[in-house]
Structures are given as structure tokens and as C-alpha cells.
C-alpha positions as MATLAB code, in Angstrom:
seq = 'MKTELKACKKCKGLYERDGKKEPVCPDHPDERLTAEWYGFIFIQDPVNSTVASRMGITREGKYAIKVRQ';
ca = [
      62.326 -197.546   19.676;
      65.255 -195.958   21.448;
      64.530 -194.585   24.910;
      66.284 -191.523   26.224;
      67.181 -191.296   29.891;
      67.388 -187.971   31.682;
      68.859 -187.349   35.125;
      67.597 -185.254   38.026;
      70.182 -182.647   38.994;
      69.528 -183.051   42.729;
      69.220 -186.804   43.344;
      70.873 -188.138   40.126;
      67.919 -190.465   39.451;
      67.492 -191.564   35.824;
      64.056 -191.424   34.197;
      62.857 -192.449   30.736;
      61.398 -190.001   28.267;
      58.377 -191.335   26.384;
      58.376 -188.697   23.645;
      55.059 -187.043   24.499;
      55.957 -185.398   27.788;
      59.073 -184.778   29.803;
      59.721 -187.141   32.717;
      59.476 -185.794   36.241;
      61.546 -186.769   39.245;
      59.227 -188.168   41.963;
      61.343 -186.577   44.720;
      61.927 -183.194   43.035;
      59.018 -182.400   40.640;
      60.122 -178.768   40.286;
      63.725 -179.649   39.316;
      64.656 -179.725   35.619;
      66.035 -182.970   34.240;
      69.094 -183.006   32.027;
      70.449 -185.247   29.281;
      74.024 -184.390   30.311;
      75.008 -187.243   32.590;
      77.806 -189.817   32.553;
      77.752 -193.469   33.585;
      75.021 -195.135   35.557;
      74.535 -197.580   38.381;
      71.547 -199.718   39.263;
      70.821 -200.042   42.972;
      68.743 -203.078   43.999;
      69.172 -203.046   47.783;
      69.947 -199.517   49.031;
      69.875 -200.549   52.703;
      72.761 -203.007   52.415;
      74.684 -201.283   49.605;
      77.916 -199.474   50.411;
      77.764 -197.565   47.113;
      74.189 -196.432   47.805;
      75.089 -195.194   51.274;
      78.083 -193.247   49.938;
      75.960 -191.660   47.195;
      73.076 -190.915   49.584;
      70.617 -193.162   47.733;
      67.640 -194.445   49.741;
      65.504 -196.212   47.098;
      66.230 -198.737   44.372;
      66.525 -197.680   40.757;
      68.878 -196.285   38.105;
      71.193 -193.432   39.034;
      73.732 -191.363   37.116;
      77.264 -191.369   38.469;
      77.931 -187.798   37.364;
      75.384 -185.130   36.379;
      76.482 -181.926   34.758;
      75.063 -178.951   36.608;
];
């Protein structure tokens, strides 16, 4: 089964949709998620990652590079 990822508009985190309910961002539960995002990056070590520090990412996971507002 194909999984659909949606991105949080505030933190750019990517979350899977399971079909029954919409995913919720753990940091921003009141923010709507969108399917309009481009490219993604997986951060494994946000403390030592230059990319994570430039994007403002503090936890590991999947993140969209660009999210359409």
C-alpha cells in the first residue's frame, strides 16, 4: 500500500497518513498539514548536522525542503 506523506507548515516535518485519520504534528497539533511539499531530507544527528542547524531542526526525522504556504 502506498503511503502519503504530509508536511507541517511550521516545522516542515513529514508525517505518514494511515488512511483512517489525518496525521498530526507532535510540535504543532493545531497546525494543518499539507500535501504540497517538495524534496525531503532525513536528519539522523541534528546536534552535529550543519544542514539541521541551518534549517532549525532539533530532532531526528524526515523533513520537507520546501513547503507551500
